[in-house]
C-alpha positions as CSV (number, residue, x, y, z in Angstrom):
1,M,117.3,98.4,55.5
2,R,117.7,94.7,55.6
3,V,117.2,93.7,59.2
4,I,117.6,90.3,60.9
5,V,115.8,89.9,64.3
6,L,117.2,87.0,66.2
7,G,114.8,85.7,68.8
8,G,112.0,87.1,66.7
9,D,109.3,85.0,68.5
10,G,110.0,86.6,71.9
11,Y,108.3,89.2,74.1
12,L,110.5,91.9,72.5
13,G,111.5,90.2,69.3
14,W,108.1,89.9,67.7
15,P,107.0,93.5,68.4
16,T,110.4,94.7,67.1
17,A,109.9,92.7,63.8
18,M,106.4,94.2,63.3
19,H,107.6,97.7,64.2
20,F,110.4,97.6,61.6
21,A,108.3,96.0,58.9
22,T,105.6,98.6,59.1
23,R,108.3,101.2,58.6
24,G,109.3,99.7,55.3
25,H,112.4,97.7,56.3
26,D,113.0,94.2,54.9
27,V,112.7,92.0,58.0
28,W,113.8,88.4,58.7
29,C,112.7,86.8,61.9
30,V,114.8,83.9,63.3
31,D,113.7,81.7,66.2
32,N,113.9,78.1,67.4
33,Y,111.0,78.3,70.0
34,L,113.4,77.8,72.9
35,R,111.4,80.1,75.1
36,R,108.1,78.4,74.2
37,R,109.6,75.0,75.0
38,I,111.0,76.2,78.4
39,A,107.7,77.8,79.2
40,Q,105.9,74.4,78.6
41,E,108.5,72.5,80.5
42,T,108.1,74.8,83.6
43,N,104.3,75.3,83.4
44,S,105.0,79.0,82.6
45,E,102.9,79.6,79.5
46,A,101.9,83.1,78.5
47,L,98.6,84.6,79.5
48,I,97.3,85.3,75.9
49,P,97.7,82.4,73.4
50,T,99.9,83.4,70.5
51,P,100.1,81.6,67.1
52,N,103.4,80.2,65.9
53,L,105.8,82.5,64.2
54,I,104.8,81.4,60.6
55,D,101.1,82.0,61.3
56,R,101.9,85.3,63.1
57,A,103.7,86.5,60.0
58,D,100.7,85.5,57.8
59,I,98.3,87.4,60.1
60,F,100.5,90.4,60.2
61,E,100.7,90.5,56.4
62,A,96.9,90.2,56.1
63,V,96.4,93.0,58.5
64,W,99.2,95.4,57.7
65,G,100.2,94.5,54.1
66,H,103.9,94.0,55.0
67,R,105.8,90.7,54.8
68,I,108.0,89.4,57.6
69,N,110.3,86.6,56.4
70,I,110.5,83.7,58.8
71,E,113.4,81.3,59.5
72,I,112.7,78.6,62.1
73,G,116.2,77.7,63.3
74,D,118.8,77.9,66.1
75,A,121.2,80.8,66.4
76,T,123.7,78.3,68.0
77,D,123.8,76.5,64.7
78,Y,126.6,78.2,62.8
79,R,125.8,76.7,59.4
80,L,122.3,78.3,59.7
81,M,123.7,81.6,60.8
82,S,126.4,81.7,58.1
83,R,124.0,80.9,55.3
84,L,121.5,83.5,56.5
85,F,124.1,86.3,56.7
86,E,125.7,85.3,53.4
87,D,122.3,85.3,51.7
88,I,120.8,88.4,53.3
89,K,123.8,90.6,53.8
90,P,122.0,92.5,56.6
91,D,122.5,96.1,57.4
92,V,121.3,95.6,61.0
93,V,121.0,92.5,63.2
94,V,119.0,92.8,66.5
95,H,120.2,90.1,68.8
96,Y,117.5,88.9,71.3
97,A,118.3,85.1,70.8
98,E,119.0,84.3,74.4
99,Q,117.4,82.3,77.2
100,P,116.0,85.4,79.0
101,S,115.1,84.2,82.5
102,G,117.2,84.8,85.6
103,P,115.2,82.4,87.8
104,Y,115.4,79.6,85.1
105,S,119.1,79.9,85.0
106,M,119.2,79.3,88.7
107,M,117.0,76.2,88.8
108,G,119.8,73.6,88.6
109,Y,122.7,72.3,86.6
110,D,120.8,71.4,83.4
111,E,119.1,74.8,83.2
112,A,122.3,76.7,84.0
113,R,124.2,74.7,81.3
114,R,121.4,75.3,78.8
115,T,121.5,79.0,79.5
116,L,125.3,79.3,79.3
117,D,125.6,77.2,76.1
118,N,122.7,79.0,74.3
119,N,123.5,82.5,75.2
120,L,127.2,82.5,74.6
121,G,127.0,80.2,71.6
122,A,124.4,82.4,69.9
123,T,126.4,85.6,70.5
124,F,129.6,84.0,69.3
125,N,127.9,82.9,66.1
126,V,126.4,86.3,65.5
127,I,129.8,87.9,65.8
128,W,131.4,85.4,63.4
129,A,128.5,85.6,60.9
130,V,128.9,89.4,60.8
131,M,132.7,89.2,60.4
132,E,132.6,86.7,57.6
133,H,129.5,87.9,55.6
134,A,128.4,91.4,56.6
135,P,131.4,93.3,58.1
136,D,129.6,96.7,57.8
137,C,126.5,95.4,59.6
138,H,125.4,97.2,62.8
139,L,125.0,94.7,65.6
140,I,122.4,95.8,68.2
141,K,122.6,93.4,71.2
142,L,120.1,93.4,74.0
143,G,122.0,93.6,77.3
144,T,120.6,94.2,80.7
145,M,120.9,96.6,83.5
146,G,121.2,93.5,85.7
147,E,124.8,93.2,84.5
148,Y,125.8,96.1,86.8
149,G,124.3,94.8,90.0
150,T,123.8,97.4,92.7
151,P,127.2,99.1,93.3
152,N,127.5,101.8,95.9
153,I,128.5,104.4,93.2
154,D,126.7,106.0,90.3
155,I,126.3,103.6,87.3
156,E,127.6,105.1,84.1
157,E,126.5,104.1,80.6
158,G,128.8,101.2,80.2
159,W,132.1,102.9,80.7
160,L,134.0,104.3,83.7
161,E,136.9,106.8,83.7
162,V,139.4,105.8,86.3
163,E,142.5,107.3,87.8
164,H,144.9,104.9,89.4
165,K,148.4,105.8,90.7
166,G,148.5,109.0,88.7
167,R,147.3,107.5,85.4
168,K,143.9,107.7,83.7
169,D,142.0,105.3,81.5
170,K,138.4,104.4,80.4
171,V,137.3,100.8,81.2
172,L,134.1,98.8,81.1
173,F,132.0,99.6,84.1
174,P,132.6,96.9,86.8
175,R,129.7,94.4,86.8
176,A,128.4,92.1,89.4
177,A,125.4,90.2,88.1
178,G,123.0,88.4,90.4
179,T,122.0,85.3,88.3
180,L,123.8,83.1,85.8
181,Y,121.6,84.6,83.1
182,H,122.7,88.1,83.9
183,T,126.3,86.8,84.0
184,T,126.0,85.4,80.5
185,K,125.1,89.0,79.4
186,V,128.3,90.3,81.1
187,L,130.2,87.7,79.1
188,D,128.4,88.8,75.9
189,T,129.6,92.3,76.4
190,D,133.2,91.1,77.0
191,L,133.0,89.0,73.8
192,L,131.7,91.9,71.8
193,W,134.3,94.3,73.1
194,F,137.1,91.9,72.2
195,Y,135.8,91.5,68.6
196,V,135.1,95.2,68.3
197,R,138.8,95.9,69.3
198,T,140.3,93.2,67.2
199,H,138.1,93.1,64.1
200,G,136.4,96.5,63.9
201,L,132.8,95.5,64.5
202,R,130.2,98.2,65.0
203,V,128.1,97.3,68.0
204,T,125.4,99.0,70.2
205,D,124.8,97.2,73.5
206,L,121.5,98.1,75.1
207,M,121.5,97.7,78.8
208,Q,117.8,97.3,79.3
209,G,115.8,97.4,82.5
210,P,112.7,95.2,83.2
211,V,110.0,95.8,80.6
212,Y,106.3,96.0,81.2
213,G,103.2,96.2,79.0
214,L,101.0,94.3,76.6
215,A,100.3,96.7,73.7
216,T,102.1,98.1,70.7
217,A,100.6,100.0,67.8
218,E,100.8,97.0,65.6
219,A,99.4,94.5,68.1
220,E,96.4,96.7,68.9
221,S,95.0,96.0,65.5
222,D,94.6,92.3,66.1
223,E,95.1,90.5,69.4
224,R,96.6,87.5,67.6
225,L,99.6,89.8,67.1
226,A,100.0,90.4,70.8
227,P,103.4,89.9,72.5
228,N,104.1,86.9,74.7
229,F,102.8,88.3,78.0
230,H,104.2,86.2,80.9
231,Y,103.0,86.6,84.5
232,D,104.7,83.6,86.1
233,D,107.7,83.6,88.5
234,I,110.1,82.5,85.8
235,F,109.5,84.6,82.8
236,G,107.2,87.4,84.1
237,T,108.7,90.7,85.1
238,V,107.6,92.2,88.4
239,V,105.2,94.8,86.9
240,N,103.5,92.3,84.7
241,R,103.2,89.8,87.6
242,F,101.7,92.3,90.0
243,L,99.1,93.4,87.4
244,V,97.9,89.8,86.9
245,Q,98.0,89.2,90.7
246,A,95.8,92.2,91.2
247,I,93.2,90.9,88.7
248,A,93.3,87.4,90.1
249,G,92.9,88.5,93.7
250,V,96.3,87.2,94.7
251,P,98.2,89.3,97.2
252,L,101.1,91.1,95.5
253,T,104.3,89.1,96.2
254,V,106.9,91.6,97.4
255,Y,110.1,89.6,97.8
256,G,111.6,90.5,101.2
257,K,111.6,94.2,102.3
258,G,110.8,95.4,98.7
259,G,113.5,98.0,98.6
260,Q,115.1,96.5,95.5
261,T,115.3,99.3,92.9
262,R,115.7,99.0,89.2
263,G,115.2,101.0,86.0
264,Y,112.0,100.1,84.1
265,L,110.5,100.9,80.7
266,N,107.4,100.4,78.7
267,L,107.4,97.9,75.9
268,K,106.6,100.7,73.5
269,D,109.9,102.4,74.6
270,T,111.9,99.3,73.9
271,L,110.8,99.6,70.2
272,Q,111.7,103.3,70.3
273,C,115.2,102.6,71.7
274,V,116.1,99.9,69.3
275,E,114.9,102.0,66.3
276,L,116.9,105.0,67.6
277,A,120.0,102.8,67.9
278,M,119.4,101.5,64.3
279,N,118.9,104.9,62.8
280,N,122.0,106.3,64.5
281,P,124.7,103.6,63.8
282,V,128.1,103.7,65.3
283,D,131.3,103.7,63.4
284,R,133.3,100.5,62.8
285,G,135.5,99.7,65.8
286,D,133.1,101.3,68.2
287,L,131.2,99.7,71.1
288,R,128.4,102.0,72.2
289,I,126.7,101.1,75.5
290,L,123.3,102.7,76.3
291,N,121.4,102.3,79.5
292,Q,117.9,101.6,78.3
293,F,115.2,102.5,80.9
294,T,113.0,105.5,81.6
295,E,112.2,105.5,85.3
296,S,113.5,103.9,88.5
297,F,111.2,102.2,91.0
298,S,111.6,100.0,94.0
299,V,109.4,96.9,94.2
300,N,107.5,98.7,97.0
301,D,106.8,101.6,94.7
302,I,105.4,99.3,92.0
303,A,103.3,97.4,94.5
304,Q,101.9,100.6,96.0
305,Q,100.9,102.0,92.5
306,V,99.3,98.8,91.4
307,Q,97.4,98.6,94.7
308,K,96.3,102.2,94.5
309,V,95.0,102.0,90.9
310,G,93.5,98.5,91.5
311,N,91.6,99.7,94.5
312,Q,90.3,102.6,92.5
313,K,88.9,100.0,90.1
314,G,87.3,98.0,93.0
315,L,89.8,95.2,93.0
316,S,90.7,95.2,96.8
317,V,94.4,94.7,96.1
318,V,96.5,93.4,99.0
319,V,100.3,93.6,99.3
320,N,102.1,90.7,101.0
321,N,105.8,90.7,101.9
322,I,107.2,87.1,101.5
323,D,110.5,85.5,102.1
324,N,112.9,86.5,99.3
325,P,113.9,83.5,97.2
326,R,116.7,85.5,95.6
327,K,120.2,86.4,96.9
328,E,120.2,90.2,96.4
329,K,120.5,93.4,98.3
330,E,117.1,94.7,99.4
331,E,118.3,98.1,100.6
332,H,120.9,99.7,98.4
333,Y,122.1,102.8,96.5
334,Y,120.9,103.0,92.9
335,N,121.6,105.9,90.5
336,P,122.3,104.9,86.9
337,A,122.9,107.4,84.1
338,H,120.6,107.1,81.1
339,S,121.0,110.2,78.9
340,G,122.3,108.5,75.7
341,L,118.9,107.5,74.3
342,T,117.2,110.7,75.4
343,E,119.9,112.6,73.4
344,L,119.0,110.4,70.4
345,G,115.4,111.4,70.7
346,L,113.6,109.0,73.1
347,E,110.2,110.2,74.1
348,P,109.3,108.1,77.2
349,N,106.0,106.5,78.0
350,H,105.9,106.8,81.7
351,M,104.1,104.4,84.1
352,T,101.3,106.7,85.0
353,D,98.1,105.6,86.8
354,D,96.3,105.7,83.5
355,V,98.8,103.4,81.9
356,V,98.5,101.0,84.9
357,S,94.7,101.2,84.6
358,D,94.7,100.4,80.9
359,M,97.0,97.4,81.5
360,L,94.7,96.1,84.2
361,D,91.7,96.4,81.8
362,H,93.5,94.5,79.1
363,I,94.5,91.7,81.5
364,N,91.0,91.5,82.9
365,R,89.7,90.5,79.5
366,H,91.8,87.4,79.8
367,S,91.2,86.8,83.6
368,N,89.7,83.3,82.9
369,R,93.1,82.2,81.7
370,I,95.1,83.1,84.8
371,D,96.6,80.0,86.5
372,K,97.4,80.9,90.1
373,R,99.9,78.0,90.3
374,K,102.3,80.0,88.2
375,I,102.5,83.0,90.5
376,M,104.3,82.1,93.7
377,P,108.1,81.7,93.5
378,R,109.2,78.2,92.6
379,V,112.9,78.8,92.3
380,S,115.2,79.8,95.2
381,W,118.9,80.5,95.1
382,R,119.3,82.2,98.4
383,A,122.0,80.8,100.6
384,A,120.7,78.7,103.5
């Protein structure tokens, strides 16, 4: 298939592009390096240096013998998007082209405005490029489990059947995001649902939990192909942060009581899920929502596992509860459904002690690059 990966330089985008290219698809990667620029601006660079996207594609072709086409450009530029979609006529577009950090979106007005304009502008342009130039294209958009918040009822896969005053209907599951970034993802879903209803788009919206991991089959052949592994407080997910803290001898930073529970998945499973969605397209006029995670953990659960495995490796890992810089429930009910991807064939890579041990070993090879200034929370949006 002809596949466009928007946000193809990202933590998920680059591994996705390699994964599809090795399977024989024609892949185009589009990115404007926004994440790299924000990481530099906030002193939040990745642990392992990564070449630019053009060099990455050259290295990948030399190692694997497959070509990834590169377009350095901005998804919020509609002229660019229109030209790409008109020229390529993609069968599938995977939309990662968004500012992905909740903490960054809460830093101040400028960061909030940048997040809002970029994320909604990119999604709006993708929708119109599909409608005008590739109406049969399957749009796979990365959502987030953070859209739902932590309601005191079971979280269904995107939709909720309701009965009200004797009548029944199916509506989008109520959502209550905890950051502006997550709120833009809610608005993405609403935009997509509007255009699915009115123009018959075919869309899969993947509500993904926090991702962890460094390795994919393609990247293991040459470390220059590694994903952008962040461990800082702005771009680093909690599992990745804790792993680096364990290696660096920094007490694991559990925010507040540590009861915050979310659904997590291995980076390798992200690739599985996107491929399963691509290989099982929905009909035109259908918005399919899938909750994309494999296991649920509290922050305390993760800290205890990293501490246990780290101590077995002689690291003397300490857990430290610190004031929570975020406004969130620390004790809550959490029971989200996630059967859709399993029914499509997902074979999960669970976060076993061996997986944690392997990740610690990988990070330890780059321990000289850890900058402890990037670890403690620098952004707070908790009400005074």
